C-alpha positions in Angstrom: 0.1 -0.2 0.2 1.2 3.5 -0.8 1.2 6.5 1.3 -1.8 7.9 -0.7 -4.0 5.0 0.0 -3.6 5.4 3.4 -4.1 9.2 3.6 -6.9 9.4 1.6 -10.0 7.0 1.5 -11.4 5.6 -1.5 -14.5 6.3 -2.9 -16.2 3.2 -2.1 -15.1 3.2 1.5 -16.6 6.7 1.8 -19.5 5.4 0.3 -19.7 2.7 2.8 -19.0 4.7 5.7 -22.0 6.9 5.0 -23.9 4.4 4.4 -23.3 2.8 7.7 -23.6 6.2 9.2 -27.2 6.8 7.8 -28.3 3.3 8.8 -27.2 3.8 12.2 -29.2 7.5 12.4 -32.0 5.5 11.1 -32.0 3.1 13.4 -31.7 5.4 16.3 -34.5 7.4 14.9 -36.6 4.0 14.5 -35.7 2.8 18.3 -37.0 6.4 19.5 -40.1 6.5 17.7 -41.0 3.0 19.1 -40.1 4.2 22.3 -42.7 7.2 22.1 -45.3 4.9 20.9 -45.1 2.6 23.8 -45.3 5.4 25.8 -48.4 6.5 24.2 -49.8 3.2 24.4 -49.1 3.1 28.1 -50.6 6.4 28.7 -53.9 5.6 26.6 -54.3 2.3 28.7 -53.9 4.1 31.9 -56.4 6.6 31.3 -59.0 3.8 29.9 -58.2 1.9 33.1 -59.1 5.0 35.1 -62.2 5.3 33.4 -63.1 1.9 33.5 -62.5 1.7 37.4 -64.7 4.9 37.6 -67.6 3.4 35.9 -67.4 0.3 37.8 -67.3 1.9 41.0 -70.3 4.5 39.8 -72.4 1.3 38.8 -71.3 -0.8 42.3 -72.9 2.5 44.1 -75.8 2.7 42.0 -76.4 -1.0 42.5 -76.0 -0.8 46.3 -78.4 2.1 46.2 -81.3 0.0 44.3 -83.8 -2.0 46.3 -83.1 -5.7 46.1 -86.1 -7.1 43.8 -87.8 -9.8 45.5 -87.6 -13.5 43.8 -90.7 -14.4 41.7 -92.6 -17.1 43.3 -93.1 -20.0 40.8 -96.5 -21.5 40.2 -96.2 -25.8 40.5 -97.8 -27.4 37.1 -100.4 -29.1 39.4 -102.1 -25.8 40.4 -103.5 -25.1 37.3 
């Protein structure tokens, strides 16, 4: 190898370096995007869980405040 080859990278090596750099940048952006989406999903799940628990508590209070229906008496078949 001559001193020129060591001092100046070849066009192929420059292109290869640029492709690797761009792939690494895109990978980092993709990971950040996935993490952001996961955070958004967890926030939405927490919001929906809170709404469901609030509704269940309100339903339980409503059921407790209603009078208990008396069981209906069954007529026997022979009593007709």
